[in-house]
C-alpha positions in Angstrom: 40.1 -88.8 -14.7 36.9 -88.2 -16.1 34.6 -86.3 -14.4 30.9 -87.6 -13.6 28.7 -85.2 -14.9 25.9 -87.0 -13.6 27.3 -86.4 -9.9 27.9 -83.1 -10.8 23.9 -82.2 -11.5 23.3 -84.8 -8.5 21.0 -86.9 -11.0 20.9 -90.7 -11.7 22.3 -92.1 -15.4 18.8 -93.0 -16.3 17.6 -89.5 -15.7 15.2 -88.1 -18.7 16.1 -84.7 -20.4 13.7 -82.9 -18.7 15.3 -83.9 -15.2 18.7 -83.0 -16.5 17.5 -79.7 -17.2 15.6 -79.2 -14.0 18.4 -80.3 -12.0 20.9 -77.6 -14.1 18.2 -74.4 -13.4 17.9 -75.0 -9.5 21.9 -75.6 -9.2 22.5 -72.9 -11.6 20.2 -70.2 -9.5 22.0 -71.7 -6.4 25.7 -71.1 -7.8 25.7 -68.2 -10.4 28.8 -66.0 -9.7 26.5 -63.0 -9.4 24.3 -64.5 -6.8 27.6 -65.7 -4.8 29.0 -62.2 -4.9 31.3 -62.7 -8.5 34.0 -65.2 -6.7 36.2 -67.3 -8.6 34.7 -70.3 -7.3 31.2 -69.8 -7.7 32.7 -68.7 -11.4 34.3 -72.4 -11.9 31.6 -74.2 -10.5 28.7 -72.3 -12.5 31.3 -73.7 -15.3 31.6 -76.9 -14.3 27.6 -77.2 -14.1 26.9 -75.9 -17.7 29.8 -78.1 -19.3 28.0 -80.9 -17.4 24.5 -79.8 -19.0 25.9 -79.2 -22.5 27.0 -82.6 -22.6 24.3 -84.6 -20.9 21.4 -82.8 -22.6 23.5 -83.7 -26.0 22.6 -87.6 -27.2 25.8 -87.9 -29.0 28.0 -86.4 -26.3 26.0 -88.4 -23.6 26.7 -91.8 -24.9 30.6 -90.5 -25.3 30.5 -89.3 -21.9 28.6 -92.8 -20.6 31.5 -94.7 -22.5 34.2 -93.1 -20.8 32.6 -93.1 -17.3 32.1 -97.3 -18.1 36.2 -97.3 -19.2 37.4 -95.6 -16.3 35.1 -97.9 -14.0 37.0 -100.9 -15.7 40.4 -99.4 -15.9 41.9 -101.1 -12.9 44.3 -99.2 -10.5 45.9 -96.4 -10.7 48.9 -94.7 -8.7 46.3 -91.2 -9.0 44.0 -93.2 -6.6 46.7 -93.4 -4.0 47.2 -91.0 -1.0 50.6 -90.1 -1.0 51.7 -86.4 -1.4 52.5 -86.7 -5.1 49.5 -88.2 -6.3 47.0 -86.2 -4.7 49.4 -83.1 -6.1 49.0 -85.0 -9.3 45.0 -85.1 -8.8 44.6 -81.5 -7.6 46.6 -80.2 -10.7 44.6 -82.6 -13.5 41.3 -80.6 -12.0 42.5 -77.3 -11.7 43.7 -77.9 -15.5 40.5 -79.1 -16.3 38.5 -76.5 -14.3 40.6 -73.8 -16.2 39.5 -75.1 -19.8 35.9 -75.5 -18.9 36.0 -71.4 -17.9 38.1 -70.6 -20.9 35.2 -72.4 -23.0 32.4 -71.1 -21.2 33.9 -67.8 -21.4 35.0 -68.2 -25.2 31.4 -68.9 -25.9 30.3 -65.8 -24.1 32.6 -63.7 -26.3 31.2 -65.6 -29.3 27.7 -64.8 -28.0 28.6 -61.5 -27.6 30.1 -60.8 -31.1 27.0 -62.2 -32.4 24.7 -60.0 -30.6 26.9 -56.9 -31.9 26.3 -58.4 -35.7 22.8 -58.6 -35.2 22.4 -55.2 -34.0 24.7 -53.7 -36.3 22.4 -55.5 -38.9 19.4 -54.3 -37.8 20.3 -50.7 -36.8 22.2 -50.0 -40.2 18.6 -51.6 -42.0 16.7 -48.7 -40.2 18.8 -46.1 -40.3 19.8 -46.4 -44.4 15.6 -46.6 -45.0 15.4 -43.3 -42.6 18.0 -41.2 -44.5 16.9 -42.4 -48.0 13.5 -41.6 -47.1 14.6 -38.2 -45.8 16.7 -37.1 -48.4 15.4 -39.0 -51.5 18.5 -39.0 -53.3 17.0 -40.1 -56.8 20.8 -41.3 -57.9 19.5 -43.8 -60.4 19.2 -40.8 -63.0 22.4 -39.9 -62.5 24.3 -42.9 -63.3 25.7 -43.8 -66.6 25.1 -47.6 -67.8 28.7 -48.5 -65.9 27.3 -46.8 -62.3 24.0 -48.6 -63.3 25.4 -51.8 -63.5 27.7 -51.5 -60.3 24.8 -50.2 -58.1 22.5 -53.3 -59.4 25.5 -55.7 -58.4 26.1 -54.4 -55.0 22.0 -54.5 -54.8 22.2 -58.1 -55.5 25.0 -58.8 -53.4 23.3 -57.0 -50.4 19.8 -58.7 -50.6 22.1 -62.0 -50.7 23.8 -61.0 -47.4 21.0 -59.0 -45.6 18.3 -62.5 -46.3 21.4 -64.7 -44.7 22.0 -62.8 -41.9 18.4 -62.8 -41.0 18.5 -66.2 -41.4 21.1 -66.7 -39.1 19.5 -64.1 -36.2 16.1 -65.8 -36.6 17.5 -69.2 -36.2 19.8 -68.2 -33.0 17.4 -65.7 -31.3 13.8 -66.6 -32.1 11.6 -69.8 -32.0 8.3 -70.7 -33.0 6.0 -71.3 -29.8 4.3 -74.8 -29.5 0.3 -74.7 -30.3 -0.5 -77.6 -27.9 1.2 -78.2 -24.5 2.3 -82.4 -24.6 0.3 -82.5 -21.0 -1.4 -80.2 -18.9 0.8 -81.7 -16.0 4.0 -80.9 -17.2 6.0 -77.8 -16.3 6.0 -75.5 -19.3 9.8 -75.5 -20.4 11.3 -72.0 -21.4 12.6 -71.9 -24.6 16.6 -70.7 -24.7 15.7 -68.1 -27.9 14.9 -65.1 -26.5 12.2 -63.8 -28.7 9.5 -65.6 -30.9 9.4 -65.5 -34.6 6.5 -63.4 -34.9 7.7 -60.4 -32.4 10.9 -60.7 -34.4 8.8 -60.3 -37.7 6.8 -57.4 -36.2 9.9 -55.8 -35.0 11.5 -55.4 -38.4 8.0 -54.2 -40.0 7.2 -51.8 -37.7 10.8 -50.7 -37.4 11.0 -50.6 -41.3 7.7 -48.5 -41.7 8.6 -45.9 -38.6 12.0 -45.7 -40.6 10.0 -44.7 -43.8 7.3 -42.3 -42.2 9.8 -40.3 -39.8 12.2 -39.8 -42.8 9.5 -38.6 -45.2 8.5 -36.4 -42.3 11.6 -34.8 -41.5 11.9 -34.4 -45.1 8.6 -32.6 -45.9 9.2 -30.4 -42.7 12.9 -29.4 -44.5 11.2 -29.0 -48.0 9.9 -25.3 -47.3 13.5 -24.2 -46.6 15.2 -25.7 -50.0 11.8 -24.7 -52.1 11.0 -21.7 -50.4 11.2 -19.0 -53.3 8.6 -21.1 -55.5 6.2 -21.6 -53.1 5.8 -17.9 -53.0 3.7 -18.1 -56.0 0.3 -20.1 -56.2 1.2 -22.1 -59.2 4.5 -23.1 -57.6 2.5 -24.3 -54.7 0.8 -26.4 -57.1 3.7 -27.7 -58.7 5.4 -28.1 -55.7 2.8 -30.6 -54.7 3.3 -32.4 -57.9 6.7 -32.6 -57.2 6.3 -34.0 -53.9 3.7 -36.7 -55.2 6.0 -38.0 -58.0 9.1 -37.8 -56.1 7.5 -39.7 -53.3 6.4 -42.4 -56.0 9.8 -42.1 -57.5 11.2 -43.0 -53.7 9.7 -46.6 -54.0 12.9 -48.1 -56.2 15.5 -46.2 -53.5 14.0 -48.0 -50.7 14.6 -51.2 -52.2 17.6 -51.1 -53.7 20.0 -48.6 -51.4 19.0 -50.0 -47.6 20.5 -53.4 -48.5 23.7 -52.1 -49.8 24.0 -49.8 -47.1 23.9 -53.2 -44.9 26.1 -54.4 -47.0 28.8 -51.8 -46.3 28.5 -51.4 -42.8 28.2 -54.7 -41.9 31.6 -55.0 -43.9 32.9 -52.3 -42.0 32.3 -54.1 -38.7 33.9 -57.4 -39.8 36.9 -55.8 -40.8 37.3 -53.7 -37.9 36.1 -56.6 -35.5 39.3 -58.5 -37.4 41.6 -55.6 -36.8 40.7 -55.4 -33.0 
């Protein structure tokens, strides 16, 4: 038997998308497992509500669901409609199996969402940490590489840039939205977007985090520099020479801040993906 998702949400078959969303939000607040003490029955009801909302909010899924309901109403008499114990047991088993399938789908979607959030955190944190360490250590490894080493670095840099751009584009599409400049109607309730952050806040977070990583790394590197150049700083000329070295080292740091962070993100994400697959 096909579950009538209109009855689950308590709406008519002619309900609009906004009516479906409104009904789902009201019922979800009432039947959420956290509100009902985390009971298994509440989890099943909430999972069924989520399934009904996903079907009715998608135009193609809704059309297919309407076709199933129409076919079921014209199917005629079935033995499952009988009141004998065997038919009742068959109905209970069918409902139990359907609910178990819905719960498994919801749990799998939650696990997938958790893995996506973990990937986003790993990518962002590795980008900021690699920028911080490059700014603090100022490795200047390019001068120490031969032609083969530079070719490998450039290849990894190209792959890292493509990987980082792909990941950021996925995260922006999944977690951010662009606010509407003009509302459709002042009488209509403002609908909350499904994404948690705006596109502007995401760009601001990345830019501020990148700048802070560079600034903190440079500050710590400059504070630690006297311990490494203590002897040369004792002489007056050495002081001026050290300042020139700091200035030139800072200028030469710009290519390092461009080249090495994407490579670090590529390595960290690859290790994280390998570890997740092994788990």
